[in-house]
N, C-alpha and C positions, 0 to 999 in steps of 0.2 A: 424382237428382244434387242435391249440397249446393248452397245458393245462393251466388253469388259475393259476396265481401265488397267492396260498392261503396264504403265509406269508405276502405278500404285502397287500393283502385284509385286513387281521388282523390288520396290522400296520396302514392302513388308517382309520379303524374303532376306533382303539386306539387314533389316533390323533385327530379325529373328536370329541370324547367324551371328550379329554383334552380341545380343543377349547371351546366347549359348557360350560364347567365348568368354564373356565377363563372368558368368556364373561359375565356369570351370576354372577360372582364376583365383577364386576363393576370396570374394570380397568381404567386406564387414557385415556382420548379421542383418542390420537394418537395410543395408543397400541390397543384400541377397533377397530379402522378402520382396522388396519392391521389383526387382528383376524377375523373381519367380512369379509374381501376379501378373506381369506383362507377358511373360513366357507362356503361361497357361492360357491367356486370352488369344495370343497369336498362334499357338501350336495348331488347333484345329483348322485355322484359315490357311496357314502355309502348308499343312499336309493336303488340303484339297487343292491349292495352287499347283503342287508337285503332281498330284494325281491327274489333274487337267493337262499339265504340261507332257506328262508320260503319254496320255492318250492322243494329244496332237502328233506327238512324235512318231507313235505307232501307226496312226492313220496316214501320215505322209510316207512312212515306209512301205506300207500297203500299196499306196498309189505308185510310188516309184517301181515297186515289183511288177505292178500291172502295165506300167509304160515301157518296161524294159523288154525288148522283143526276146531276149535271151532267156526269159523266165520260162520253165517248162510248164506244161499244161496243168499237171498236178498242183503245182504251186500257185498257178494263176487262178485255178478253181478255188483253192483255199482263201487266196486274197479277195476274190470277188465275194465270197460268202462272209468273210469276216469284216470288210470295209463297211457296209451298212450298219452292222452291230456297233462298230466303233463309232461311226458318226452319230448313232443314237446316244451312245454313251457320253460323247462329247457335249451334245445338246442338253443331256440331263445335268452334266457338270456344270455347264455354263449357267443353268438356273440356279444351282446350289450356290455357285460362286457369286451370282448377283446378289443374293440374299445375304451372304457371309460378309460382302463388301459394302453393304448399304451403311450410311452414316449412323454411327452408334450414339445412343442415348448416354451421355456421361454418367447418369445416375443408375444404369441397368444393372450394374454389379453390385449395387449397394444393398444393405439391409432395409428394411421398410418400418414406418410406424402405421399401424392400422387403427383408425378411429371409426367406431360404429355408433350411431345415434338413433334411437327410436323416433319415428316420425309420426305421422297421423294414424290414429287407431288405438290410443290408449295403452292399456295392459297388453292388448294382443301384439302391438307394435313393440313393446319391450321384450315379450316373449320371442318374437321374430328376430330381434336384434341379437338375442342370446343364441338363437338357432344359427345365425350368420356367424357369429364369433366362433362357435363351436365347429362350424363348417370349415372355416379358415385354419382353425387350430388342428383338426384332424388332417386337413391337406398338408400343413407345415410338417406335421409328424411324418408323413409319408416322404417327404424330402429331405428329413434329417435337419430341418431348422428349428431353432429354440425360440419359444414364445414366452414373453414375460409381460404380464399385466402391469401397466404404469399407473392406471387409476380406473375406478369402476363406480358407477352409481346404479344400484340394483332397482329393478322395478317392483313394485308392491306385490305382484301376483308372480314374481320370477323374471328371469331374463334380465336385461339391463336397459335403463334410460340412456346411459352413455357408457362405452367402455373404450380404453385407449390401451394398446399393446404394442410393443416392438416384436417384430419377427426378425431373427437374426440368422443370417446365412448368405452364401454367395449367390447372387442373382435373385434374390427375393423380389426386388422391385421390378425387374423385368418381367417376371411371372404375373404379378398382382396388380401392375399399375392401370390395367384397363377395368378393375373393379370399382373405381370411384364413381359414385353416381347414387340414384335412388333406386333401391330394390323394394319391389312390391310383392306382397303374398296375398293369395286368395285362398282361404280355407274356412272350415267351420270351426269356431273356438270351442273348446271343452265346456265352457260356461254357457254355450248357446243351445238352449233346450229345443227350440224349433228346428234346428239343423240348418239355419240359413247361412250362406257363404258371406263372410266378411272380408273386406279389403283393407289392409293396413300396409305401413311402409316404413323403412329404415333407411338412413343414409350411411354410405361407406365412403371413407377418404382414405386413400393409400398414398403416403408420403415417403420419399426417399430419405433415409436417415441421414442427417447432416453431420459432418465432423467439424472439428473446430476450424480446420484449414478451408472449408466450404463457406463458412458464414462467420463473420466477427461480430460479436455484440458487445457495444461499448457499455462500461458500468453506468455510465450517466443516462444510458437510454432505457434502462430498466428500473421499475419500482418493485420491491419485494415486500409483501405484506404476510404476516403469519396469523393464523386465525384458528378458531376452535372448529374441528372437523364436525360436520353433520350430515344426516342423510338417513337412509333406511337401514343401517346396521350391516352386519355382515363382516367378513374378512377383510375387505378393503377400506373399511371407515372405522375410525375410532373417536374417542371424545376428549383428546387432549389438545393443547394448542399447537400441534405440530404441523397442521395442514399449511401449505404455502401456496400464495398466489402471486405470479409474477406477470406485470403488465409491461408490455413493450411500448413506450410512449410514442416513438414515431409512427407506429401502424395502429396502435390501439389493440392489438392483440393481448388476450388474457389467457393465461394457462394455470391450472391448479393441480395439485398433487396432495393426496390424503393419506399417505402411509404412515407407519409409526414413527419412523425417524425424520426429524426436521431437516438434517443434512441430506438424507436420501431423496426427501421431497424436492428440495432445491435442485438437486442434480437431475432428477427426473423431469421436472418442469422445465428446467433449461433444455434438456434434450429434445423435448416436444417443441419448444419455442423455436430452437434453432431449425428443426426440420420443417416446421410451418413457414418460416422466413425464407429457408432454401427453396421451398415449394412455390413460394410467391414469385421469386426471382426466376425460377425455371418456366413457370407458366407465362411470366411477362415476355421472356426471351424466345419461347416457343410461339407466342401470339405474334410477335414480330416477325419471326422467320417464317411462319406458315399462315399469315393474314389471307391468303388466297386458296389455302388447302380446304378441300371439302370434306376430308375424310371425318366420319363421325367418331370412330373409335380413337381413343386418346385425345378427345377434346378437353378432357379434364373438367367438364362442367358437372359440378356435383349436384346441381339442381335439376338434372336430365334424368328422366326415368329411363333406366338402362335394360331393367330385367324384371320378368314376373315369374314367380314361383306359384304354379296352380297346383294345389294339393289334390282336390277332388279328381283330376285328370291325370295326375302324375307327371306333369310337363314343366319344363323351364324353358322360357323364350327369351333370347337376347335380342332386343329390339334394335340394336344398332346394326346388326348383320343378319337379322331375320332368320336366326337359327333356333329351332325348336327341338330339344332333347326330351325323349319319354323315359327319362331316368332320375326324376326327382329325388327318389328315396336314396339313391347311390350318390347324388351330388351333395345332398344334404350331410352325408356321412364322409364328405371330403374327397370325393372323386370328381375333381375339377379339370383334369387335364385336357379332356376333349373340348370344353367349352373355351379354356384359356388358350389352347392351341389354335383353335379357329378365329379367336380375336387377334392373335399375334399375326397369323397368316394373312388375314384381311388387312391389317395395318402395313404389312410388308407389301402386299400387292398394291396397295395405294403409293407407297413410297417408290416402287419400282415404275409405276405408271407415270408418277411425277418426273422421275429420273429420265424417263424416255421422252417427255414432253420438253424437258430442258436441254436435251441433246440435238 
């Protein structure tokens, strides 16, 4: 196991104490909000640092007791019994500390924009895209996150050809960022009389929601067109000239929004555009930083088939970590924690291994 960075731990404790002092001094409301956000990020780390330090001190006390010839037999026996337990506790705490002290993704605490598009498979792919959206919607509900649809194009037999939504809440991106990629489904469509299993797919993209301070978009870099909304009808599409299409000229990115209010459409389209540009910037930086990293999880390649949902066998397989769970019905209902936690653990294990190689 790699050594713990003692200097970094001391610096985090010092910063935590500084934030506590500044918050108790009653700063302005906007300053207080920023301090409170940093405080809540540091609190679990500093709590674990103090727990670790207390365990180290206790182990040293037990060793001192054992090396002191004046220690009576009863106390010596007690120390001999407690020391191995304390050493195991220190080892476990070191493992937890390693993960807490890993370099943080600056976007982890952000809300996210979820984009789901039907792929190969026609109407069945659109239905599957709808199933995926409801799966994430239910999962978000269990976390107390808010889901708002920004735009949707409905499939002819139900589901969605494309749906884009914001998922707002703390740490949304950190939980969902490994969902980007191609999701494949194997099942018998309701319209299939012979009972043959069909395979279809949908692509998922999870982008950290960018704020104005993250990405600056110059007015001269965009072209805004208004147009008559068209589509399969339904609550997300109307027939007025309120639909908005924004083209980002330097990259060629195009974003559309077709809600009832043109002003709302412009705001929503800018929100998606900002997040896509922020994601491109993050992907570029990540590629530069980790050109030699072989970790499959978190590669962000949306053309990569990442998961298969096999309905006849009731199983879900994530191909990046070779994990198969026989709980497809529960996962489709939003029970994603086991899968997402396994992906995060695998990513962290890769980071730790890389940290060990660099030391």
